[in-house]
N, C-alpha and C positions, 0 to 999 in steps of 0.2 A: 622853532629851535630853542632849546633850553640854554640859558646862560648860567653856568655853574661857577661859583666863586669859592675858593679855599681861603679861609682867613685864620689868622693867629694873632695874638696880641690884642691891641686896643679895639679891633673890630668885633671881638667876641663879646656877647652881652654880659658875661660875668664880670667884665671890667667896669661896667656902668659908665663907659665913655659916651659922650654925645653922639659920636659917629657910629658907635655900635647900635645905639637906639635908632638912628636913622636907617642903618642897614636893615634892622629888624622890621622897620615899618615899610620897607620897599622890597623885601625878599622873603622867601619861605625857607625855614630851617630844614635841611635834609638830614643831617646827622653829624656825629663826630667823624673826623677824618684824620688821615696821616699821609704825609708825603715824604719821599726820600730827599733829604736835604739837610743843611746845617744853617744855623743862624749866625749872623755877624753883627757886632755893635757898630751901627752907623751914626750914633749920636741920638738924634731925636727919635728914631725908630730903628728896629732891627731890620736887617736885610736877609733874605733867604736865598741861598744858592743851592740849586738842585744837585743831588748826589745819587750815585748808584750803589754806594756802600751800604750794606744791610744795617750796620750799626748807626748810621746817620739818618735819623727820622725826626720829623717835626710834627707835633700834634696840633690839631686845630679843628675847624668846623667847615662843613660844606653847606652853602646857601644857593638857592635858585633865585636869580634876579627876575623880577616881574617885568622889567623893562630895561632895554639897553641904555636908556637915558641915565640910569644910575651909574654907569661907567664914567660919566663926565665928572661927577663930584668925587667918586672913588679915586680916579686918577689925580684929581687936584689934591685930595687929602694925602695921597701917597707921594705926591711931588713928582709925578711922571707925566702930567698933562702938558701938551705942547705949548700952552699959553703961560705956564708957570716957569719962571726963570730958575735954572738949576744952579746951586752953589758951585763956585769954581773949586 
């Protein structure tokens, strides 16, 4: 089973962010991608809400994870891991 990941922002290598480097070391770049949605300012990171509206598109990249183990650190980084307390 392929684990495909759509990324935008700091996880894209062009940002030179440490987590982008980690992703590149654990995944294979598939290509540029686009998803129907819009971005919201959530402070530390933007949040993406899916949308069916043709004018609302978010550009990013598609990566194939080599291991499901990468999901653990990705979820921690994104602040959605069950072990990471969420801000009130």
